C-alpha positions in Angstrom: -40.8 28.3 -10.9 -39.0 28.6 -14.2 -36.6 25.8 -15.3 -36.1 23.3 -18.1 -34.1 20.1 -18.5 -32.5 18.4 -21.5 -30.3 15.4 -22.2 -28.1 14.2 -25.1 -30.3 11.1 -25.0 -33.2 13.2 -26.3 -31.2 15.4 -28.8 -29.8 14.6 -32.2 -26.1 15.3 -32.7 -25.4 17.7 -35.6 -22.2 15.8 -36.5 -21.8 12.1 -37.4 -20.9 9.8 -34.5 -17.6 8.7 -36.1 -16.3 12.3 -35.5 -17.7 12.5 -32.0 -20.9 14.5 -31.3 -22.3 18.0 -31.0 -25.5 18.7 -29.2 -27.1 22.2 -29.0 -29.0 22.8 -25.7 -30.2 26.4 -26.3 -33.5 25.7 -27.9 -34.5 22.6 -25.9 -33.8 24.5 -22.6 -35.6 27.6 -23.9 -32.6 29.9 -23.4 -33.1 33.4 -24.6 -29.5 34.8 -24.6 -27.2 31.9 -23.7 -26.1 29.1 -26.0 -24.9 25.9 -24.5 -23.4 23.1 -26.5 -21.7 19.7 -25.6 -19.0 18.9 -28.1 -17.2 15.5 -28.2 -14.2 15.1 -30.6 -12.6 11.8 -31.4 -8.8 11.5 -31.4 -7.5 13.4 -34.4 -10.8 15.3 -34.7 -11.2 19.0 -35.2 -13.9 21.6 -35.3 -14.6 24.2 -38.0 -12.4 27.3 -38.0 -14.7 30.3 -37.3 -15.2 33.5 -35.6 -18.3 35.4 -34.4 -17.5 38.9 -35.6 -20.8 39.1 -37.4 -23.0 38.3 -34.4 -20.8 39.5 -31.5 -20.9 36.3 -29.6 -18.2 35.5 -27.1 -17.6 31.8 -26.3 -16.2 29.9 -23.3 -14.8 26.4 -23.9 -14.7 24.3 -20.7 -12.9 20.9 -21.0 -14.8 18.2 -19.1 -12.7 15.1 -20.2 -9.5 14.8 -22.2 -7.2 17.5 -23.6 -8.2 20.2 -26.1 -6.0 22.4 -28.3 -7.6 25.7 -29.4 -5.9 27.5 -32.3 -6.4 31.2 -32.0 -6.1 34.1 -34.4 -5.1 34.2 -38.1 -7.6 34.0 -40.9 -8.4 31.9 -43.9 -5.1 32.9 -45.5 -2.9 33.2 -42.4 -2.0 30.5 -39.8 -3.2 30.8 -36.2 -1.2 33.3 -34.1 -1.2 31.1 -31.0 -2.7 27.9 -29.4 -3.9 27.1 -26.0 -3.9 23.5 -24.7 -6.5 22.8 -22.0 -6.9 19.8 -19.7 -10.0 18.7 -17.9 -11.3 21.4 -15.6 -9.7 24.2 -17.6 -11.4 26.8 -19.8 -10.7 29.6 -22.2 -12.8 32.6 -23.3 -12.6 33.7 -26.9 -13.8 37.1 -28.0 -16.2 37.5 -31.0 -13.6 38.7 -33.5 -11.0 36.1 -32.8 -10.9 33.1 -35.2 -10.7 29.8 -33.4 -10.5 26.1 -34.2 -10.7 23.2 -31.8 -8.4 20.1 -32.1 -8.1 16.8 -30.3 -4.5 15.8 -30.6 -4.8 13.2 -27.8 -5.5 9.5 -27.8 -8.9 9.7 -26.1 -12.2 11.4 -26.9 -12.4 15.0 -25.6 -15.6 16.4 -24.1 -16.1 20.2 -24.1 -18.9 22.4 -22.9 -19.3 25.5 -25.0 -21.2 28.5 -23.7 -21.8 31.5 -25.9 -23.7 34.8 -25.5 -23.7 38.1 -27.2 
């Protein structure tokens, strides 16, 4: 039988606690192709604007708690083309070449599961 377990209790967040938290599960679970991350953003928090054009990774953002705004498109010199606002239980898939940035405009911490694969 092939399986593995992991917990945020056993992992170090890659962002300071005052901004929320971000835990990468890929390595602890021994995933070969799939990346899984738990992201928490405090009210007013935002993630880094980025795309995955270089590595071909598509990503799915699934909101577990709170409300998440995802700004989509544009580039370093141009504003986003659109935004999607997601509530708990809603998800968005973003292709590798689309720039994205996550924002928490709400009053509560938002929790998002990020799954990525190329």
